[in-house]
N, C-alpha and C positions, 0 to 999 in steps of 0.2 A: 533386531526386529524379532518379535515374537512369532513362534511357529503356529499359524492359525489352521493348519491342516487338521488338527484334532477337532476343530469346530466345523469341519466340512468345507472349508474355504481353500481354494487353490490359488497359487500365485498367478497373477495376470500381468501381461505387458501393458504399459500405458498406450492409449490410442494415439497413433501417429498422425491422425487427421484432425486432432483437436485444435481448433483455431484460437483458443484462449491461452495457449502456452507461448506468450510473447515474452522473451527474456530482456527486452529493451525497457529499462525502468523509466526512461523519459516519456514513453508513450502511455505509461500506466499511472505514474505519479505526477502530481501537480507541482508547480514551481511557486515558491513564496514570492509575492510581489515586492516585498521589502528588501530581503537579503539575497534572493535568487537561489536559495537552497531547494534542491529537488529531492523529495523523499516521501515515504509513506506517512510521516508525521504532518505533512502539509495538508491542511483541510480548509474548506471554505468556511470561514468564521464570520460572525457578525451578521447584522441584518442585510448587508449588501452582498454577502457571499464572497468576500475577498479571500483568496487563498493565502494563508499565512502559516508559518511554522510556529510551534509553541512559544519559542523565545520572542519572536516578533509580535505575536498576539499579546503576550504579557506586556511588552513595551507599549503597544498601541492602546491597551486598556488601562495602562497606568498601574499594573499589578506589581511592579518592581520599585 
């Protein structure tokens, strides 16, 4: 990590009361309705907003 003290910045500890620091990926990431994969690649795709991973989306759209 670069030393930023030359720019007048001092190191700071992260806020311990920050509520957005949830390490549980299941509560943050969606689950693919086709294969059940849970990850950041799963997005609501299509007009209906169906959560799909990129592989299942390609299969659903006939892109393979």
